C-alpha positions, 0 to 999 in steps of 0.5 A, spaced: 500 500 500 505 504 501 508 503 494 501 505 491 500 511 495 507 513 493 505 512 485 499 516 487 503 522 490 507 521 483 501 522 479 499 528 483 506 531 482 506 530 475 499 534 474 502 540 479 508 540 475 505 540 468 498 541 468 496 546 473 489 548 470 487 540 471 491 541 478 487 547 480 480 544 478 481 537 481 483 540 488 475 541 488 474 534 488 474 529 494 480 526 495 479 519 491 476 522 485 482 527 485 487 522 485 484 518 480 484 525 475 491 525 477 492 518 475 489 519 468 493 526 467 500 522 469 499 517 464 497 521 458 503 526 460 508 521 460 506 518 453 506 525 451 513 526 454 516 520 450 514 524 443 516 531 445 522 529 450 525 523 446 531 523 450 528 524 457 529 518 462 522 515 464 522 509 469 522 502 466 522 505 459 528 503 455 532 508 451 531 507 443 527 511 438 521 514 440 517 509 436 520 504 440 519 507 447 512 509 445 511 502 444 514 499 450 510 504 454 504 502 451 506 495 453 507 496 460 501 500 461 497 494 458 501 489 462 499 493 468 492 493 467 492 486 466 496 484 472 492 490 476 499 493 478 506 494 476 513 495 478 513 502 476 509 507 481 505 511 476 503 505 472 501 501 479 496 507 480 493 508 474 492 500 474 489 501 480 484 507 478 482 504 472 480 498 475 476 501 481 473 506 476 471 500 471 474 505 465 473 502 458 480 500 456 478 501 449 479 509 450 487 508 451 487 504 444 485 510 441 489 514 445 496 511 444 494 510 436 493 518 436 500 518 440 503 514 434 500 519 429 505 524 432 511 520 430 509 520 422 504 526 421 507 534 422 501 537 418 494 536 418 490 538 411 483 540 414 480 541 421 476 535 420 482 531 418 485 534 425 479 533 429 477 526 426 484 523 425 488 526 431 484 529 436 479 524 437 484 520 440 488 525 443 483 530 446 476 527 445 477 521 448 480 524 455 474 526 456 471 519 456 477 517 460 475 522 466 467 521 466 468 515 470 472 519 475 467 525 475 461 520 476 456 524 471 448 523 473 447 521 466 450 518 460 448 524 456 454 527 459 459 523 454 458 528 448 459 535 452 465 531 455 468 530 448 467 537 446 471 539 452 477 535 450 477 538 443 476 545 446 482 544 451 486 541 446 485 546 441 487 552 446 493 548 447 495 548 439 493 555 439 497 557 445 503 552 443 504 554 436 511 557 437 513 550 441 510 546 436 514 549 430 520 548 434 519 540 434 517 541 426 509 540 427 503 545 425 497 543 429 493 548 425 489 546 418 493 547 412 487 549 408 485 554 413 492 557 413 492 558 406 485 561 405 488 566 410 495 567 407 498 566 414 504 562 415 506 560 422 513 559 420 515 566 419 513 567 426 511 574 425 504 577 427 501 579 420 494 581 418 493 574 415 495 571 422 491 575 426 485 573 421 487 566 422 487 566 429 481 570 430 477 564 426 481 559 430 479 562 437 472 563 435 471 556 433 475 554 440 469 558 444 464 555 440 467 548 443 467 551 450 460 553 449 458 546 447 462 543 453 458 547 458 452 544 456 454 538 460 455 542 467 448 540 469 449 533 468 455 532 473 454 532 481 456 538 485 463 537 486 465 535 479 461 540 476 465 545 480 472 542 478 470 542 471 467 549 471 473 551 474 478 548 469 474 550 463 474 557 465 481 557 466 483 554 460 478 559 456 481 565 459 488 563 455 484 565 449 483 572 452 491 572 454 492 570 446 488 576 444 491 581 449 498 579 446 495 581 439 496 573 437 503 573 438 504 566 440 511 565 437 515 569 443 512 566 449 507 561 452 501 565 454 498 563 461 493 565 466 497 567 472 497 562 479 494 568 483 488 568 478 487 560 478 487 560 486 482 566 486 477 562 481 478 556 485 476 559 491 470 562 488 468 555 486 470 552 493 465 557 496 459 555 491 460 561 487 459 561 479 465 561 475 463 561 468 463 568 464 456 571 465 456 571 457 459 564 455 464 564 450 465 571 451 470 571 456 473 578 459 480 579 462 478 579 470 480 585 474 487 583 477 485 587 483 479 583 484 483 577 484 487 579 489 481 581 494 478 574 493 485 571 495 
């Protein structure tokens, strides 16, 4: 049991380090649900690290090409689930969580298949191509993985959960354009780039780039609006958790707009104090979703400080 507890602590640490928005949202859940959110996030994080940081050491995964390492990690995950445990503390926690929650393992087949696409695909022809071939397994499925943890009141919560996965990842794509270029990848539809005459490889904010980004942000906000329809389908603690994560992620779009769509020189973030203030507001049972869903305005910093 000590080893399992250590595994859950490691999952929490990974989430706190790499997924701060998830971390702040999950803080609003009871302990058992919270640690299961961390377990799902940690698994996805480690798989992503194999692709983005191929030389990084990951316990139990031998050195080799990214393709070999991803296959080894996928095999270690399946072995952990089959056995119900693993010598690796993170995978032991993941196996324990998925077994208790009865999570459909087919979700993870789609997830690992999408991760493998990152090894061979660097551009995507269109939004349907990106959404249906890649984001289905890298984003929508994350919503499905989280649902057993969030304990929805109805099966109708599945579609909004998938939409939230899409929304989160599209925000990541828009925020991380510069970092993805450094890795030789572009997650913006090629046909839409051509239509707007925008070239991310120039790494310059032009009128064409602003036009392209404004369109992407409106698409992103529509996904958040669709995801919001699922909030009433969740019990109170889960609703607070998801609403907080949704609103914090959506505020990244405002940061991008405030920076005149410059996503080349630095990552646009929501400050920690703002995250803490919003989480505190949710904990107190107050509404955290923007008054006009999808039309988020940048909060007054003095208000955030007062709420802390």
